C-alpha positions as CSV (number, residue, x, y, z in Angstrom):
1,M,114.1,111.9,89.9
2,L,111.0,109.8,89.9
3,I,108.0,110.7,92.1
4,A,105.3,108.2,93.1
5,N,102.6,109.0,95.6
6,G,104.5,111.9,97.0
7,R,107.7,109.9,97.4
8,Q,111.0,110.6,95.6
9,F,113.1,107.9,94.0
10,V,116.3,107.8,91.9
11,A,117.2,104.9,89.5
12,L,120.5,103.5,90.7
13,R,122.5,100.3,90.1
14,K,124.6,98.4,92.6
15,D,128.3,99.4,92.5
16,G,130.8,96.7,91.8
17,P,131.9,94.3,89.0
18,H,129.2,93.6,86.4
19,R,129.0,90.6,84.2
20,R,125.5,91.3,82.9
21,P,123.7,94.5,81.8
22,P,123.1,96.8,84.7
23,V,119.7,96.7,86.5
24,F,118.5,100.1,87.8
25,H,116.5,100.0,91.0
26,A,114.1,102.6,92.5
27,V,116.0,103.9,95.6
28,T,114.9,106.7,97.9
29,P,117.5,109.4,98.4
30,F,119.8,108.7,101.4
31,C,118.6,105.1,101.8
32,R,120.4,101.8,101.2
33,M,117.4,99.7,100.3
34,A,115.5,99.7,97.0
35,L,111.8,99.2,96.6
36,C,112.4,95.6,95.7
37,A,114.5,95.2,99.0
38,A,117.8,95.0,97.0
39,E,120.7,96.6,98.8
40,P,124.4,96.8,98.1
41,G,126.8,94.5,100.1
42,A,128.5,95.7,103.2
43,G,131.6,97.0,101.4
44,S,129.7,98.5,98.5
45,G,127.1,101.2,97.7
46,W,124.9,102.5,94.9
47,A,126.7,103.6,91.8
48,E,126.4,107.1,90.4
49,P,125.2,108.7,88.2
50,P,121.6,107.8,88.3
51,S,119.7,106.6,85.3
52,S,116.7,108.3,83.8
53,S,114.6,105.1,84.2
54,V,114.1,102.1,86.5
55,T,114.7,98.6,84.9
56,C,114.2,96.3,87.8
57,P,110.9,94.4,87.3
58,A,110.1,94.2,91.0
59,C,110.8,97.9,91.5
60,L,108.6,98.8,88.4
61,T,105.7,96.7,89.8
62,R,105.9,98.5,93.2
63,L,106.2,101.9,91.5
64,R,103.0,101.1,89.5
65,R,101.2,100.2,92.8
66,L,102.4,103.4,94.4
67,R,101.0,105.4,91.5
68,G,97.7,103.5,91.7
69,A,98.0,101.7,88.4
70,K,96.9,98.1,88.0
71,G,99.1,95.4,86.5
């Protein structure tokens, strides 16, 4: 569980076939949309178990902004 500015996030990847290394997004519990606005398709969902860290560049940038860091 990650906490930024009082908000909780988990690092999840989209469920489904993967041809590339998985990208883990910052997703709030019980929500379909990640901080970067990624969301699984209509017949899919977020895959479990969660990772210990977020790897999506856009989610990382937004997490830094939420935490008040520059860059």
